[in-house]
N, CA, C and O of each residue as an XYZ file, in Angstrom:
864
protein
N       0.842     -1.195      0.000
C       0.000      0.000      0.000
C       0.881      1.250      0.000
O       1.862      1.334      0.739
N       0.513      2.214     -0.840
C       1.303      3.440     -0.925
C       1.168      4.249      0.350
O       0.105      4.294      0.968
N       2.269      4.889      0.734
C       2.212      5.737      1.912
C       1.431      6.994      1.581
O       1.272      7.344      0.412
N       0.944      7.672      2.610
C       0.190      8.909      2.415
C       1.096      9.957      1.798
O       2.187     10.210      2.309
N       0.664     10.564      0.716
C       1.504     11.533      0.016
C       1.008     12.955      0.158
O       1.694     13.882     -0.270
N      -0.156     13.161      0.742
C      -0.672     14.508      0.874
C      -1.026     14.779      2.326
O      -1.273     13.860      3.107
N      -1.046     16.054      2.668
C      -1.317     16.470      4.029
C      -2.237     17.677      3.966
O      -1.977     18.607      3.202
N      -3.296     17.684      4.746
C      -4.245     18.812      4.669
C      -3.650     20.121      5.150
O      -4.212     21.180      4.868
N      -2.524     20.088      5.872
C      -1.923     21.322      6.362
C      -1.327     22.128      5.207
O      -1.044     21.590      4.137
N      -1.140     23.435      5.447
C      -0.541     24.264      4.418
C       0.970     24.226      4.482
O       1.546     23.505      5.296
N       1.626     25.021      3.605
C       3.079     25.104      3.601
C       3.730     23.817      3.133
O       3.130     23.027      2.405
N       4.972     23.618      3.565
C       5.729     22.436      3.154
C       5.026     21.158      3.576
O       5.002     20.181      2.828
N       4.451     21.163      4.782
C       3.773     19.977      5.288
C       2.555     19.609      4.452
O       2.087     18.472      4.514
N       2.032     20.555      3.670
C       0.860     20.285      2.854
C       1.180     19.770      1.470
O       0.267     19.421      0.722
N       2.450     19.713      1.108
C       2.841     19.236     -0.215
C       2.719     17.722     -0.305
O       2.878     17.018      0.693
N       2.438     17.230     -1.495
C       2.454     15.789     -1.730
C       3.873     15.283     -1.456
O       4.844     15.859     -1.947
N       3.992     14.222     -0.684
C       5.295     13.803     -0.184
C       6.238     13.312     -1.273
O       7.383     13.759     -1.334
N       5.793     12.416     -2.122
C       6.709     11.832     -3.110
C       7.224     12.868     -4.113
O       8.426     12.899     -4.377
N       6.354     13.722     -4.685
C       6.884     14.768     -5.566
C       7.820     15.722     -4.839
O       8.791     16.199     -5.426
N       7.543     16.007     -3.565
C       8.414     16.894     -2.799
C       9.787     16.265     -2.606
O      10.809     16.944     -2.704
N       9.805     14.963     -2.331
C      11.080     14.257     -2.198
C      11.855     14.297     -3.512
O      13.065     14.522     -3.515
N      11.165     14.080     -4.616
C      11.828     14.113     -5.919
C      12.439     15.484     -6.180
O      13.569     15.588     -6.655
N      11.690     16.524     -5.870
C      12.179     17.880     -6.109
C      13.431     18.173     -5.295
O      14.388     18.745     -5.816
N      13.435     17.786     -4.015
C      14.595     18.036     -3.157
C      15.793     17.222     -3.618
O      16.906     17.742     -3.698
N      15.571     15.948     -3.924
C      16.677     15.073     -4.311
C      17.283     15.462     -5.658
O      18.415     15.088     -5.965
N      16.535     16.205     -6.452
C      17.075     16.667     -7.729
C      18.214     17.666     -7.542
O      19.050     17.823     -8.432
N      18.254     18.347     -6.384
C      19.230     19.423     -6.217
C      20.299     19.115     -5.172
O      21.176     19.948     -4.942
N      20.255     17.941     -4.529
C      21.271     17.640     -3.523
C      22.596     17.321     -4.194
O      22.629     16.749     -5.284
N      23.701     17.700     -3.531
C      25.016     17.386     -4.080
C      25.710     16.276     -3.301
O      26.865     15.949     -3.573
N      25.001     15.696     -2.329
C      25.477     14.536     -1.596
C      24.256     13.794     -1.065
O      23.187     14.392     -0.941
N      24.387     12.509     -0.748
C      23.217     11.763     -0.281
C      22.536     12.422      0.904
O      23.193     12.829      1.861
N      21.212     12.526      0.836
C      20.421     13.152      1.904
C      19.859     12.065      2.814
O      19.293     11.082      2.335
N      20.012     12.239      4.111
C      19.524     11.249      5.062
C      18.009     11.348      5.209
O      17.405     12.384      4.933
N      17.415     10.245      5.651
C      15.974     10.239      5.877
C      15.595     11.252      6.953
O      14.557     11.907      6.863
N      16.453     11.375      7.982
C      16.180     12.320      9.059
C      16.144     13.757      8.548
O      15.267     14.539      8.917
N      17.116     14.095      7.688
C      17.181     15.448      7.157
C      15.990     15.742      6.254
O      15.392     16.815      6.332
N      15.652     14.786      5.401
C      14.506     14.974      4.512
C      13.209     15.121      5.312
O      12.351     15.936      4.973
N      13.077     14.331      6.365
C      11.882     14.415      7.200
C      11.771     15.788      7.864
O      10.681     16.351      7.971
N      12.895     16.308      8.300
C      12.901     17.624      8.934
C      12.529     18.714      7.939
O      11.724     19.595      8.244
N      13.116     18.653      6.749
C      12.855     19.670      5.729
C      11.388     19.653      5.291
O      10.761     20.701      5.134
N      10.856     18.449      5.097
C       9.489     18.315      4.583
C       8.441     18.230      5.687
O       7.246     18.116      5.416
N       8.905     18.288      6.937
C       7.990     18.303      8.094
C       7.065     17.090      8.101
O       5.851     17.205      8.271
N       7.679     15.931      7.912
C       6.943     14.675      7.922
C       7.634     13.678      8.846
O       8.812     13.852      9.156
N       6.933     12.637      9.293
C       7.555     11.594     10.106
C       8.631     10.856      9.308
O       8.480     10.639      8.106
N       9.695     10.481      9.969
C      10.793      9.784      9.293
C      10.301      8.496      8.626
O      10.727      8.170      7.519
N       9.416      7.773      9.290
C       8.925      6.520      8.723
C       8.194      6.755      7.414
O       8.354      5.985      6.467
N       7.394      7.813      7.349
C       6.671      8.118      6.118
C       7.644      8.450      4.999
O       7.435      8.045      3.855
N       8.711      9.188      5.320
C       9.725      9.542      4.329
C      10.462      8.295      3.854
O      10.686      8.119      2.656
N      10.837      7.435      4.790
C      11.562      6.211      4.438
C      10.725      5.327      3.518
O      11.236      4.795      2.533
N       9.445      5.169      3.834
C       8.557      4.345      3.007
C       8.397      4.942      1.617
O       8.402      4.217      0.623
N       8.256      6.266      1.545
C       8.083      6.927      0.252
C       9.333      6.782     -0.608
O       9.229      6.573     -1.817
N      10.504      6.889     -0.006
C      11.755      6.749     -0.748
C      11.882      5.345     -1.343
O      12.294      5.190     -2.492
N      11.537      4.344     -0.573
C      11.618      2.968     -1.071
C      10.580      2.713     -2.162
O      10.846      1.980     -3.115
N       9.414      3.311     -2.027
C       8.399      3.183     -3.069
C       8.886      3.808     -4.376
O       8.722      3.230     -5.451
N       9.484      4.989     -4.269
C      10.000      5.659     -5.468
C      11.097      4.826     -6.118
O      11.124      4.672     -7.339
N      11.999      4.292     -5.305
C      13.096      3.484     -5.836
C      12.549      2.268     -6.581
O      13.012      1.950     -7.676
N      11.570      1.594     -5.993
C      10.977      0.416     -6.635
C      10.232      0.804     -7.910
O      10.255      0.073     -8.900
N       9.583      1.943     -7.877
C       8.813      2.404     -9.035
C       9.733      2.701    -10.214
O       9.430      2.322    -11.346
N      10.863      3.382     -9.958
C      11.794      3.698    -11.039
C      12.372      2.420    -11.651
O      12.574      2.344    -12.863
N      12.634      1.425    -10.814
C      13.169      0.167    -11.309
C      12.133     -0.566    -12.161
O      12.450     -1.081    -13.233
N      10.897     -0.607    -11.674
C       9.834     -1.292    -12.404
C       9.560     -0.624    -13.755
O       9.212     -1.297    -14.725
N       9.716      0.676    -13.813
C       9.452      1.415    -15.048
C      10.642      1.403    -16.000
O      10.526      1.849    -17.142
N      11.793      0.892    -15.538
C      12.971      0.853    -16.392
C      13.514      2.229    -16.718
O      14.003      2.460    -17.824
N      13.433      3.151    -15.759
C      13.909      4.516    -16.000
C      15.422      4.543    -16.170
O      16.113      3.610    -15.760
N      15.932      5.600    -16.769
C      17.370      5.727    -16.987
C      18.130      6.154    -15.751
O      19.358      6.238    -15.766
N      17.404      6.423    -14.681
C      18.019      6.792    -13.411
C      17.433      5.916    -12.314
O      16.412      5.256    -12.507
N      18.087      5.918    -11.170
C      17.597      5.160    -10.029
C      17.793      5.969     -8.765
O      18.650      6.851     -8.702
N      16.999      5.665     -7.769
C      17.129      6.282     -6.457
C      17.828      5.258     -5.576
O      17.304      4.174     -5.322
N      19.020      5.620     -5.114
C      19.865      4.653     -4.423
C      20.210      5.144     -3.026
O      20.441      6.333     -2.810
N      20.241      4.197     -2.067
C      20.669      4.515     -0.704
C      22.160      4.259     -0.609
O      22.608      3.118     -0.728
N      22.934      5.324     -0.392
C      24.395      5.248     -0.382
C      24.935      6.106      0.754
O      24.456      7.217      0.985
N      25.940      5.583      1.467
C      26.621      6.358      2.514
C      25.645      6.948      3.527
O      25.835      8.073      3.988
N      24.614      6.203      3.871
C      23.680      6.652      4.888
C      22.588      7.582      4.413
O      21.783      8.049      5.219
N      22.541      7.866      3.111
C      21.527      8.778      2.584
C      21.008      8.329      1.234
O      21.374      7.260      0.746
N      20.153      9.147      0.626
C      19.528      8.838     -0.667
C      19.913      9.887     -1.704
O      20.023     11.077     -1.408
N      20.117      9.403     -2.940
C      20.463     10.314     -4.020
C      20.131      9.654     -5.358
O      20.138      8.429     -5.478
N      19.838     10.492     -6.368
C      19.596      9.980     -7.712
C      20.921      9.652     -8.398
O      21.899     10.389     -8.271
N      20.936      8.540     -9.123
C      22.090      8.148     -9.930
C      21.578      7.675    -11.289
O      20.477      7.137    -11.398
N      22.388      7.882    -12.312
C      22.048      7.284    -13.601
C      22.354      5.793    -13.535
O      23.255      5.372    -12.809
N      21.622      5.010    -14.276
C      21.839      3.567    -14.242
C      23.122      3.205    -14.989
O      23.440      3.806    -16.015
N      23.860      2.217    -14.468
C      25.161      1.840    -15.063
C      25.078      1.507    -16.540
O      26.017      1.787    -17.286
N      23.967      0.912    -16.982
C      23.871      0.516    -18.392
C      23.827      1.701    -19.346
O      23.995      1.536    -20.555
N      23.599      2.906    -18.800
C      23.572      4.105    -19.642
C      24.805      4.978    -19.432
O      24.813      6.152    -19.803
N      25.841      4.400    -18.838
C      27.061      5.160    -18.539
C      27.700      5.734    -19.795
O      28.169      6.872    -19.785
N      27.726      4.968    -20.869
C      28.361      5.458    -22.107
C      27.658      6.705    -22.638
O      28.310      7.640    -23.102
N      26.338      6.716    -22.569
C      25.585      7.870    -23.057
C      25.856      9.092    -22.199
O      26.024     10.197    -22.716
N      25.898      8.893    -20.881
C      26.133     10.008    -19.963
C      27.536     10.563    -20.138
O      27.721     11.779    -20.208
N      28.532      9.677    -20.211
C      29.910     10.130    -20.386
C      30.088     10.869    -21.700
O      30.798     11.873    -21.763
N      29.438     10.371    -22.757
C      29.562     11.031    -24.048
C      29.007     12.442    -24.039
O      29.539     13.327    -24.709
N      27.931     12.658    -23.275
C      27.306     13.974    -23.237
C      27.984     14.917    -22.251
O      28.287     16.061    -22.591
N      28.223     14.439    -21.026
C      28.731     15.306    -19.970
C      30.242     15.489    -20.057
O      30.749     16.602    -19.914
N      30.946     14.407    -20.289
C      32.404     14.474    -20.253
C      33.039     14.682    -21.618
O      34.224     15.002    -21.712
N      32.262     14.503    -22.667
C      32.754     14.705    -24.023
C      34.021     13.894    -24.268
O      34.946     14.352    -24.939
N      34.049     12.693    -23.719
C      35.172     11.801    -23.970
C      36.396     12.033    -23.112
O      37.383     11.311    -23.253
N      36.366     13.010    -22.232
C      37.533     13.301    -21.397
C      37.190     12.998    -19.943
O      36.502     13.774    -19.280
N      37.676     11.867    -19.458
C      37.371     11.418    -18.111
C      38.559     11.670    -17.201
O      39.672     11.219    -17.470
N      38.308     12.401    -16.112
C      39.369     12.657    -15.142
C      39.442     11.470    -14.190
O      38.532     11.257    -13.388
N      40.514     10.705    -14.275
C      40.639      9.502    -13.475
C      41.791      9.642    -12.489
O      42.722     10.419    -12.697
N      41.703      8.880    -11.423
C      42.828      8.779    -10.499
C      43.915      7.939    -11.149
O      43.617      6.998    -11.884
N      45.158      8.267    -10.887
C      46.250      7.476    -11.417
C      46.304      6.128    -10.708
O      45.642      5.924     -9.691
N      47.093      5.216    -11.251
C      47.257      3.911    -10.624
C      47.820      4.064     -9.217
O      47.406      3.358     -8.297
N      48.776      4.999     -9.048
C      49.368      5.225     -7.724
C      48.319      5.680     -6.723
O      48.317      5.238     -5.574
N      47.421      6.569     -7.162
C      46.383      7.061     -6.264
C      45.389      5.964     -5.912
O      44.955      5.868     -4.764
N      45.027      5.141     -6.883
C      44.104      4.041     -6.629
C      44.696      3.037     -5.645
O      44.000      2.543     -4.758
N      46.002      2.734     -5.809
C      46.665      1.803     -4.899
C      46.691      2.362     -3.482
O      46.417      1.651     -2.516
N      47.023      3.641     -3.371
C      47.078      4.282     -2.060
C      45.702      4.306     -1.407
O      45.570      4.021     -0.217
N      44.679      4.646     -2.187
C      43.321      4.688     -1.665
C      42.872      3.306     -1.193
O      42.174      3.188     -0.186
N      43.271      2.262     -1.920
C      42.905      0.903     -1.532
C      43.538      0.523     -0.197
O      42.893     -0.104      0.643
N      44.804      0.904     -0.001
C      45.474      0.591      1.262
C      44.779      1.294      2.421
O      44.552      0.692      3.471
N      44.442      2.570      2.231
C      43.751      3.302      3.291
C      42.399      2.658      3.588
O      42.027      2.497      4.750
N      41.665      2.291      2.533
C      40.328      1.723      2.711
C      40.359      0.437      3.524
O      39.491      0.216      4.369
N      41.360     -0.420      3.276
C      41.394     -1.730      3.919
C      42.208     -1.757      5.211
O      42.122     -2.720      5.972
N      42.998     -0.708      5.469
C      43.831     -0.718      6.663
C      43.504      0.441      7.609
O      44.219      0.653      8.588
N      42.451      1.180      7.335
C      42.134      2.372      8.130
C      41.740      2.034      9.560
O      41.173      0.974      9.827
N      42.050      2.958     10.488
C      42.875      4.164     10.294
C      44.345      3.782     10.167
O      44.827      2.887     10.862
N      45.044      4.463      9.280
C      46.424      4.092      8.978
C      47.253      5.338      8.738
O      46.749      6.337      8.226
N      48.529      5.282      9.109
C      49.423      6.428      8.912
C      50.017      6.400      7.507
O      49.994      5.370      6.834
N      50.542      7.528      7.077
C      51.177      7.593      5.765
C      52.388      6.681      5.689
O      52.661      6.089      4.645
N      53.116      6.566      6.798
C      54.308      5.727      6.770
C      53.946      4.269      6.511
O      54.662      3.569      5.794
N      52.845      3.811      7.089
C      52.447      2.422      6.872
C      51.891      2.221      5.460
O      52.101      1.170      4.854
N      51.189      3.218      4.943
C      50.738      3.132      3.560
C      51.943      3.055      2.635
O      51.954      2.268      1.688
N      52.961      3.873      2.908
C      54.178      3.865      2.100
C      54.872      2.515      2.179
O      55.417      2.035      1.185
N      54.854      1.896      3.370
C      55.509      0.608      3.538
C      54.818     -0.476      2.726
O      55.474     -1.337      2.140
N      53.486     -0.431      2.693
C      52.746     -1.415      1.911
C      53.029     -1.247      0.425
O      53.206     -2.232     -0.292
N      53.071     -0.007     -0.037
C      53.280      0.250     -1.465
C      54.739      0.183     -1.874
O      55.044      0.002     -3.053
N      55.660      0.328     -0.899
C      57.074      0.273     -1.227
C      57.616      1.563     -1.803
O      58.705      1.567     -2.378
N      56.889      2.654     -1.666
C      57.333      3.957     -2.160
C      56.639      5.028     -1.327
O      55.503      4.845     -0.888
N      57.326      6.142     -1.112
C      56.725      7.214     -0.331
C      55.505      7.760     -1.065
O      55.544      7.961     -2.279
N      54.432      7.997     -0.333
C      53.161      8.360     -0.973
C      52.634      9.709     -0.509
O      51.431      9.953     -0.595
N      53.506     10.599     -0.015
C      53.043     11.893      0.481
C      52.242     12.665     -0.556
O      51.164     13.180     -0.260
N      52.776     12.745     -1.783
C      52.106     13.510     -2.832
C      50.736     12.968     -3.166
O      49.781     13.726     -3.334
N      50.640     11.643     -3.262
C      49.363     11.014     -3.584
C      48.364     11.208     -2.447
O      47.184     11.455     -2.699
N      48.821     11.099     -1.202
C      47.927     11.302     -0.068
C      47.367     12.720     -0.061
O      46.195     12.928      0.252
N      48.203     13.690     -0.406
C      47.716     15.071     -0.466
C      46.622     15.206     -1.532
O      45.639     15.921     -1.339
N      46.806     14.514     -2.648
C      45.791     14.548     -3.697
C      44.484     13.955     -3.213
O      43.418     14.520     -3.454
N      44.556     12.808     -2.526
C      43.347     12.163     -2.017
C      42.648     13.028     -0.980
O      41.419     13.070     -0.919
N      43.446     13.724     -0.159
C      42.876     14.646      0.824
C      42.159     15.798      0.124
O      41.046     16.166      0.502
N      42.796     16.360     -0.890
C      42.214     17.486     -1.614
C      40.924     17.092     -2.324
O      40.006     17.903     -2.452
N      40.859     15.868     -2.775
C      39.654     15.397     -3.467
C      38.564     14.938     -2.511
O      37.468     14.576     -2.941
N      38.860     14.950     -1.213
C      37.853     14.591     -0.233
C      37.599     13.105     -0.099
O      36.581     12.698      0.460
N      38.520     12.280     -0.608
C      38.353     10.836     -0.533
C      38.879     10.260      0.767
O      38.413      9.209      1.208
N      39.846     10.931      1.394
C      40.357     10.520      2.701
C      40.380     11.736      3.612
O      40.323     12.875      3.151
N      40.464     11.477      4.919
C      40.495     12.551      5.906
C      41.316     12.108      7.104
O      41.561     10.916      7.285
N      41.745     13.071      7.929
C      42.500     12.753      9.126
C      41.586     12.089     10.151
O      40.402     12.410     10.253
N      42.161     11.159     10.906
C      41.378     10.401     11.889
C      42.144     10.274     13.195
O      42.239      9.182     13.756
N      42.688     11.376     13.683
C      43.415     11.338     14.943
C      44.882     11.008     14.756
O      45.421     11.117     13.654
N      45.525     10.601     15.845
C      46.953     10.303     15.808
C      47.226      8.936     16.411
O      46.482      8.467     17.272
N      48.294      8.304     15.957
C      48.713      7.013     16.478
C      49.307      7.211     17.871
O      50.244      7.996     18.022
N      48.793      6.527     18.891
C      49.267      6.749     20.267
C      50.764      6.520     20.446
O      51.422      7.265     21.172
N      51.304      5.498     19.791
C      52.709      5.156     20.005
C      53.662      6.166     19.382
O      54.693      6.484     19.975
N      53.336      6.675     18.199
C      54.274      7.521     17.464
C      53.810      8.961     17.297
O      54.616      9.843     16.999
N      52.524      9.204     17.487
C      51.993     10.536     17.245
C      51.732     10.817     15.777
O      51.332     11.926     15.421
N      51.956      9.813     14.906
C      51.735      9.995     13.469
C      50.250     10.195     13.180
O      49.402      9.580     13.827
N      49.936     11.046     12.220
C      48.555     11.295     11.830
C      47.983     10.051     11.161
O      48.634      9.431     10.320
N      46.763      9.695     11.542
C      46.077      8.560     10.936
C      45.049      9.059      9.918
O      44.517     10.162     10.037
N      44.788      8.227      8.928
C      43.855      8.599      7.861
C      42.812      7.511      7.670
O      43.055      6.331      7.923
N      41.627      7.952      7.208
C      40.540      7.032      6.899
C      39.801      7.551      5.668
O      39.993      8.696      5.257
N      38.973      6.719      5.094
C      38.169      7.150      3.953
C      36.964      7.955      4.452
O      36.604      7.892      5.628
N      36.356      8.704      3.548
C      35.253      9.600      3.899
C      33.918      9.074      3.373
O      33.872      8.084      2.642
N      32.846      9.744      3.753
C      31.536      9.408      3.201
C      31.498      9.668      1.700
O      30.783      8.994      0.959
N      32.277     10.652      1.262
C      32.343     10.934     -0.180
C      32.938      9.740     -0.920
O      32.521      9.424     -2.034
N      33.917      9.077     -0.297
C      34.490      7.854     -0.870
C      33.401      6.797     -1.032
O      33.298      6.167     -2.084
N      32.589      6.603      0.008
C      31.502      5.629     -0.077
C      30.526      5.997     -1.191
O      30.054      5.141     -1.939
N      30.240      7.296     -1.280
C      29.307      7.760     -2.305
C      29.837      7.464     -3.703
O      29.112      6.956     -4.558
N      31.114      7.789     -3.925
C      31.696      7.575     -5.246
C      31.814      6.099     -5.601
O      31.744      5.719     -6.770
N      31.994      5.267     -4.565
C      32.109      3.830     -4.785
C      30.751      3.144     -4.829
O      30.661      1.968     -5.183
N      29.684      3.873     -4.470
C      28.358      3.287     -4.463
C      28.148      2.295     -3.342
O      27.452      1.294     -3.513
N      28.757      2.571     -2.177
C      28.686      1.662     -1.043
C      27.859      2.260      0.088
O      27.862      3.475      0.287
N      27.157      1.421      0.821
C      26.430      1.894      1.996
C      27.371      2.031      3.183
O      27.179      2.896      4.038
N      28.377      1.187      3.234
C      29.341      1.215      4.328
C      30.579      0.422      3.965
O      30.619     -0.244      2.930
N      31.591      0.493      4.819
C      32.849     -0.196      4.547
C      32.695     -1.708      4.547
O      33.519     -2.418      3.970
N      31.643     -2.207      5.192
C      31.440     -3.652      5.218
C      31.072     -4.202      3.845
O      31.055     -5.418      3.651
N      30.775     -3.310      2.878
C      30.460     -3.746      1.527
C      31.683     -3.758      0.611
O      31.566     -4.081     -0.571
N      32.851     -3.410      1.145
C      34.071     -3.499      0.350
C      34.323     -4.945     -0.037
O      34.044     -5.842      0.759
N      34.840     -5.203     -1.233
C      35.163     -6.581     -1.627
C      36.178     -7.194     -0.678
O      36.948     -6.478     -0.038
N      36.182     -8.519     -0.585
C      37.104     -9.216      0.306
C      38.513     -9.190     -0.275
O      38.932    -10.110     -0.977
N      39.229     -8.116      0.034
C      40.589     -7.963     -0.469
C      41.606     -7.867      0.655
O      42.795     -8.099      0.435
N      41.160     -7.530      1.847
C      42.061     -7.317      2.972
C      43.028     -8.459      3.218
O      44.175     -8.182      3.569
N      42.649     -9.744      3.059
C      43.603    -10.821      3.320
C      44.842    -10.774      2.442
O      45.862    -11.377      2.778
N      44.765    -10.061      1.313
C      45.903    -10.001      0.415
C      46.859     -8.862      0.746
O      47.921     -8.752      0.132
N      46.496     -8.007      1.716
C      47.375     -6.927      2.142
C      48.150     -7.363      3.375
O      47.603     -8.077      4.217
N      49.408     -6.954      3.507
C      50.206     -7.351      4.670
C      49.592     -6.841      5.958
O      49.007     -5.758      5.989
N      49.723     -7.624      7.022
C      49.260     -7.185      8.322
C      50.173     -6.083      8.854
O      51.314     -5.947      8.414
N      49.665     -5.305      9.797
C      50.428     -4.179     10.331
C      51.752     -4.632     10.930
O      52.773     -3.972     10.737
N      51.751     -5.757     11.659
C      52.977     -6.235     12.285
C      54.021     -6.626     11.248
O      55.219     -6.433     11.456
N      53.560     -7.174     10.134
C      54.488     -7.647      9.114
C      55.195     -6.508      8.407
O      56.297     -6.683      7.888
N      54.553     -5.319      8.383
C      55.159     -4.207      7.657
C      55.859     -3.228      8.588
O      56.389     -2.213      8.134
N      55.868     -3.519      9.891
C      56.459     -2.583     10.846
C      57.903     -2.276     10.496
O      58.308     -1.114     10.464
N      58.693     -3.338     10.229
C      60.103     -3.122      9.908
C      60.271     -2.444      8.565
O      61.215     -1.680      8.364
N      59.351     -2.721      7.634
C      59.467     -2.138      6.301
C      59.240     -0.642      6.316
O      59.632      0.050      5.376
N      58.613     -0.125      7.369
C      58.382      1.309      7.462
C      59.694      2.073      7.389
O      59.750      3.173      6.838
N      60.758      1.484      7.950
C      62.068      2.126      7.935
C      62.903      1.690      6.743
O      63.762      2.441      6.282
N      62.659      0.463      6.230
C      63.509     -0.067      5.179
C      62.986      0.217      3.779
O      63.765      0.411      2.845
N      61.660      0.240      3.636
C      61.095      0.336      2.299
C      60.814      1.741      1.840
O      60.447      1.942      0.682
N      60.975      2.729      2.712
C      60.703      4.118      2.347
C      61.869      4.967      2.809
O      62.716      4.476      3.556
N      61.948      6.233      2.390
C      63.035      7.098      2.832
C      63.132      7.159      4.346
O      62.154      6.897      5.046
N      64.310      7.504      4.855
C      64.568      7.431      6.281
C      63.847      8.498      7.080
O      63.702      8.342      8.292
N      63.382      9.590      6.450
C      62.674     10.601      7.211
C      61.253     10.143      7.483
O      60.742      9.225      6.842
N      60.624     10.806      8.450
C      59.262     10.439      8.825
C      58.285     11.050      7.833
O      58.134     12.271      7.809
N      57.619     10.245      7.015
C      56.708     10.814      6.013
C      55.484     11.469      6.608
O      54.746     12.154      5.901
N      55.251     11.269      7.917
C      54.107     11.907      8.552
C      54.456     13.281      9.096
O      53.583     14.003      9.578
N      55.745     13.649      9.020
C      56.151     14.967      9.498
C      56.026     15.971      8.363
O      56.437     15.667      7.243
N      55.476     17.156      8.608
C      55.327     18.154      7.540
C      56.675     18.673      7.076
O      57.598     18.854      7.870
N      56.771     18.912      5.747
C      57.973     19.483      5.167
C      59.229     18.717      5.584
O      60.259     19.303      5.918
N      59.107     17.384      5.553
C      60.261     16.568      5.937
C      61.354     16.692      4.902
O      61.052     16.810      3.714
N      62.638     16.670      5.311
C      63.725     16.757      4.354
C      63.720     15.540      3.451
O      63.219     14.477      3.818
N      64.285     15.711      2.262
C      64.340     14.607      1.323
C      63.070     14.464      0.514
O      62.833     13.432     -0.112
N      62.244     15.520      0.531
C      60.970     15.421     -0.166
C      61.138     15.296     -1.666
O      60.178     15.047     -2.395
N      62.405     15.479     -2.129
C      62.616     15.326     -3.549
C      62.390     13.888     -3.997
O      62.238     13.619     -5.188
N      62.369     12.946     -3.018
C      62.137     11.549     -3.352
C      60.671     11.182     -3.237
O      60.288     10.051     -3.537
N      59.842     12.129     -2.805
C      58.429     11.852     -2.628
C      57.775     11.617     -3.964
O      58.126     12.254     -4.958
N      56.827     10.708     -3.993
C      56.128     10.425     -5.217
C      55.162     11.559     -5.503
O      54.171     11.720     -4.790
N      55.427     12.331     -6.512
C      54.550     13.453     -6.883
C      53.795     13.034     -8.129
O      54.371     12.940     -9.213
N      52.523     12.787     -7.974
C      51.706     12.354     -9.106
C      50.591     13.346     -9.317
O      49.859     13.680     -8.385
N      50.465     13.809    -10.518
C      49.385     14.724    -10.840
C      48.178     13.893    -11.215
O      48.161     13.219    -12.244
N      47.165     13.953    -10.358
C      45.980     13.134    -10.589
C      44.878     13.982    -11.185
O      43.788     13.478    -11.456
């Protein structure tokens, strides 16, 4: 049974719920939570949640070129994967800005070993990754997550934007890849042997000429 979509009250609360949700979701630049949508539209969270799921099912049943997807704790419209070529041809005009292989490798290490310091990421990759980490930070894919108690090194983790771009609801949906990455204890010694001798977690560390600088 469809949830109630109209309200006799005036103002926002009097709008039909499903069209109002569609209108708001058309302009969001990140997934909107059910709580936030309920507050904006002055409706119970349960009514909003039911309406969102109804809309998602309706778009799928109709075979629309877009879908309403729950990602990173919120809801947002996405184009369907089968129409990716058409979208890329129109929006990107054949020029896709991609992360380099170095950035993808670094992001994967952070995703599966988070929270993790730059020195440990460098040890896993076998090359200093300061430049790539700065790129990932600037793009909003990783963020600082406190400091390591033993060394004081800054720790990093992935962001909600990372989940959004990957189309994941949470980190538990990451593919089973972690067993193929070295454990923290196994790479402890490599932190000093596999990367330059300076501390890559220290700002403006000497020897930065050896840092991997990749333009992503």
